[in-house]
mmCIF file of the C-alpha atoms, coordinates in Angstrom:
data_MODEL
# 
_entry.id   MODEL 
# 
loop_
_atom_site.group_PDB 
_atom_site.id 
_atom_site.type_symbol 
_atom_site.label_atom_id 
_atom_site.label_alt_id 
_atom_site.label_comp_id 
_atom_site.label_asym_id 
_atom_site.label_entity_id 
_atom_site.label_seq_id 
_atom_site.pdbx_PDB_ins_code 
_atom_site.Cartn_x 
_atom_site.Cartn_y 
_atom_site.Cartn_z 
_atom_site.occupancy 
_atom_site.B_iso_or_equiv 
_atom_site.pdbx_formal_charge 
_atom_site.auth_seq_id 
_atom_site.auth_comp_id 
_atom_site.auth_asym_id 
_atom_site.auth_atom_id 
_atom_site.pdbx_PDB_model_num 
ATOM 1  C CA . UNK A 1 1  ? 0.569   -0.184 0.154   1.00 0.00 ? 1  UNK A CA 1 
ATOM 2  C CA . UNK A 1 2  ? 1.361   3.632  -0.548  1.00 0.00 ? 2  UNK A CA 1 
ATOM 3  C CA . UNK A 1 3  ? 2.217   5.837  1.719   1.00 0.00 ? 3  UNK A CA 1 
ATOM 4  C CA . UNK A 1 4  ? 0.548   8.949  -0.416  1.00 0.00 ? 4  UNK A CA 1 
ATOM 5  C CA . UNK A 1 5  ? -2.176  9.047  -3.007  1.00 0.00 ? 5  UNK A CA 1 
ATOM 6  C CA . UNK A 1 6  ? 0.918   11.552 -4.501  1.00 0.00 ? 6  UNK A CA 1 
ATOM 7  C CA . UNK A 1 7  ? 3.878   8.933  -4.235  1.00 0.00 ? 7  UNK A CA 1 
ATOM 8  C CA . UNK A 1 8  ? 4.168   4.807  -4.842  1.00 0.00 ? 8  UNK A CA 1 
ATOM 9  C CA . UNK A 1 9  ? 5.920   4.077  -2.061  1.00 0.00 ? 9  UNK A CA 1 
ATOM 10 C CA . UNK A 1 10 ? 5.295   1.786  0.683   1.00 0.00 ? 10 UNK A CA 1 
ATOM 11 C CA . UNK A 1 11 ? 6.207   2.563  5.134   1.00 0.00 ? 11 UNK A CA 1 
ATOM 12 C CA . UNK A 1 12 ? 9.146   0.716  4.412   1.00 0.00 ? 12 UNK A CA 1 
ATOM 13 C CA . UNK A 1 13 ? 10.979  2.215  1.291   1.00 0.00 ? 13 UNK A CA 1 
ATOM 14 C CA . UNK A 1 14 ? 10.786  5.865  2.353   1.00 0.00 ? 14 UNK A CA 1 
ATOM 15 C CA . UNK A 1 15 ? 12.550  4.527  5.140   1.00 0.00 ? 15 UNK A CA 1 
ATOM 16 C CA . UNK A 1 16 ? 14.694  1.799  3.670   1.00 0.00 ? 16 UNK A CA 1 
ATOM 17 C CA . UNK A 1 17 ? 15.451  5.483  0.789   1.00 0.00 ? 17 UNK A CA 1 
ATOM 18 C CA . UNK A 1 18 ? 15.686  8.432  3.913   1.00 0.00 ? 18 UNK A CA 1 
ATOM 19 C CA . UNK A 1 19 ? 18.661  5.179  4.741   1.00 0.00 ? 19 UNK A CA 1 
ATOM 20 C CA . UNK A 1 20 ? 20.170  5.327  2.337   1.00 0.00 ? 20 UNK A CA 1 
ATOM 21 C CA . UNK A 1 21 ? 19.829  9.270  1.775   1.00 0.00 ? 21 UNK A CA 1 
ATOM 22 C CA . UNK A 1 22 ? 21.416  10.062 4.785   1.00 0.00 ? 22 UNK A CA 1 
ATOM 23 C CA . UNK A 1 23 ? 24.031  6.964  4.107   1.00 0.00 ? 23 UNK A CA 1 
ATOM 24 C CA . UNK A 1 24 ? 25.320  8.828  1.150   1.00 0.00 ? 24 UNK A CA 1 
ATOM 25 C CA . UNK A 1 25 ? 25.164  12.552 2.047   1.00 0.00 ? 25 UNK A CA 1 
ATOM 26 C CA . UNK A 1 26 ? 27.861  10.818 5.211   1.00 0.00 ? 26 UNK A CA 1 
ATOM 27 C CA . UNK A 1 27 ? 29.773  9.240  2.310   1.00 0.00 ? 27 UNK A CA 1 
ATOM 28 C CA . UNK A 1 28 ? 30.265  12.126 0.790   1.00 0.00 ? 28 UNK A CA 1 
ATOM 29 C CA . UNK A 1 29 ? 31.057  14.450 3.771   1.00 0.00 ? 29 UNK A CA 1 
ATOM 30 C CA . UNK A 1 30 ? 33.980  11.811 4.288   1.00 0.00 ? 30 UNK A CA 1 
ATOM 31 C CA . UNK A 1 31 ? 35.352  12.366 0.311   1.00 0.00 ? 31 UNK A CA 1 
ATOM 32 C CA . UNK A 1 32 ? 34.027  9.426  -0.742  1.00 0.00 ? 32 UNK A CA 1 
ATOM 33 C CA . UNK A 1 33 ? 31.569  8.111  -3.655  1.00 0.00 ? 33 UNK A CA 1 
ATOM 34 C CA . UNK A 1 34 ? 27.986  8.218  -3.048  1.00 0.00 ? 34 UNK A CA 1 
ATOM 35 C CA . UNK A 1 35 ? 27.943  6.180  -6.407  1.00 0.00 ? 35 UNK A CA 1 
ATOM 36 C CA . UNK A 1 36 ? 26.079  2.699  -5.294  1.00 0.00 ? 36 UNK A CA 1 
ATOM 37 C CA . UNK A 1 37 ? 24.308  4.637  -1.887  1.00 0.00 ? 37 UNK A CA 1 
ATOM 38 C CA . UNK A 1 38 ? 22.675  6.706  -4.481  1.00 0.00 ? 38 UNK A CA 1 
ATOM 39 C CA . UNK A 1 39 ? 21.407  4.218  -6.799  1.00 0.00 ? 39 UNK A CA 1 
ATOM 40 C CA . UNK A 1 40 ? 20.825  1.604  -4.590  1.00 0.00 ? 40 UNK A CA 1 
ATOM 41 C CA . UNK A 1 41 ? 17.327  4.219  -3.964  1.00 0.00 ? 41 UNK A CA 1 
ATOM 42 C CA . UNK A 1 42 ? 17.265  4.293  -7.759  1.00 0.00 ? 42 UNK A CA 1 
ATOM 43 C CA . UNK A 1 43 ? 16.695  0.748  -7.735  1.00 0.00 ? 43 UNK A CA 1 
ATOM 44 C CA . UNK A 1 44 ? 14.209  1.178  -4.612  1.00 0.00 ? 44 UNK A CA 1 
ATOM 45 C CA . UNK A 1 45 ? 11.791  3.569  -6.404  1.00 0.00 ? 45 UNK A CA 1 
ATOM 46 C CA . UNK A 1 46 ? 11.854  2.204  -9.497  1.00 0.00 ? 46 UNK A CA 1 
ATOM 47 C CA . UNK A 1 47 ? 10.393  -0.745 -8.000  1.00 0.00 ? 47 UNK A CA 1 
ATOM 48 C CA . UNK A 1 48 ? 7.684   1.042  -6.322  1.00 0.00 ? 48 UNK A CA 1 
ATOM 49 C CA . UNK A 1 49 ? 6.940   2.813  -9.954  1.00 0.00 ? 49 UNK A CA 1 
ATOM 50 C CA . UNK A 1 50 ? 6.414   -0.147 -11.637 1.00 0.00 ? 50 UNK A CA 1 
ATOM 51 C CA . UNK A 1 51 ? 4.558   -1.503 -9.062  1.00 0.00 ? 51 UNK A CA 1 
ATOM 52 C CA . UNK A 1 52 ? 1.995   1.196  -8.319  1.00 0.00 ? 52 UNK A CA 1 
ATOM 53 C CA . UNK A 1 53 ? 1.959   1.289  -12.400 1.00 0.00 ? 53 UNK A CA 1 
ATOM 54 C CA . UNK A 1 54 ? 0.693   -2.078 -12.794 1.00 0.00 ? 54 UNK A CA 1 
ATOM 55 C CA . UNK A 1 55 ? -2.127  -1.911 -10.245 1.00 0.00 ? 55 UNK A CA 1 
ATOM 56 C CA . UNK A 1 56 ? -3.213  1.396  -11.727 1.00 0.00 ? 56 UNK A CA 1 
ATOM 57 C CA . UNK A 1 57 ? -3.199  -0.417 -15.387 1.00 0.00 ? 57 UNK A CA 1 
ATOM 58 C CA . UNK A 1 58 ? -5.177  -3.699 -13.484 1.00 0.00 ? 58 UNK A CA 1 
ATOM 59 C CA . UNK A 1 59 ? -7.783  -0.806 -10.980 1.00 0.00 ? 59 UNK A CA 1 
ATOM 60 C CA . UNK A 1 60 ? -8.347  1.069  -14.928 1.00 0.00 ? 60 UNK A CA 1 
ATOM 61 C CA . UNK A 1 61 ? -8.589  -2.423 -16.294 1.00 0.00 ? 61 UNK A CA 1 
ATOM 62 C CA . UNK A 1 62 ? -11.085 -3.863 -13.804 1.00 0.00 ? 62 UNK A CA 1 
ATOM 63 C CA . UNK A 1 63 ? -13.391 -1.136 -14.448 1.00 0.00 ? 63 UNK A CA 1 
ATOM 64 C CA . UNK A 1 64 ? -13.433 -1.136 -17.588 1.00 0.00 ? 64 UNK A CA 1 
ATOM 65 C CA . UNK A 1 65 ? -14.605 -4.172 -17.824 1.00 0.00 ? 65 UNK A CA 1 
ATOM 66 C CA . UNK A 1 66 ? -17.274 -3.179 -15.096 1.00 0.00 ? 66 UNK A CA 1 
ATOM 67 C CA . UNK A 1 67 ? -18.673 -0.714 -17.181 1.00 0.00 ? 67 UNK A CA 1 
ATOM 68 C CA . UNK A 1 68 ? -18.828 -2.569 -20.542 1.00 0.00 ? 68 UNK A CA 1 
ATOM 69 C CA . UNK A 1 69 ? -20.977 -4.974 -18.907 1.00 0.00 ? 69 UNK A CA 1 
# 
């Protein structure tokens, strides 16, 4: 279930993204590359968006079936 209507993340994914952002900031402040950490966050965002898009498509299909009867 999405955290809000505006974003595709559930609570666990949102917490994970916040944690990864903090880790990236810490790495960057120490002069290290945050590339890998940011890639993990991007992957979480992609998966969440794909899941929500699939749910929206399923809802649209169900709505279409109800209205064509």
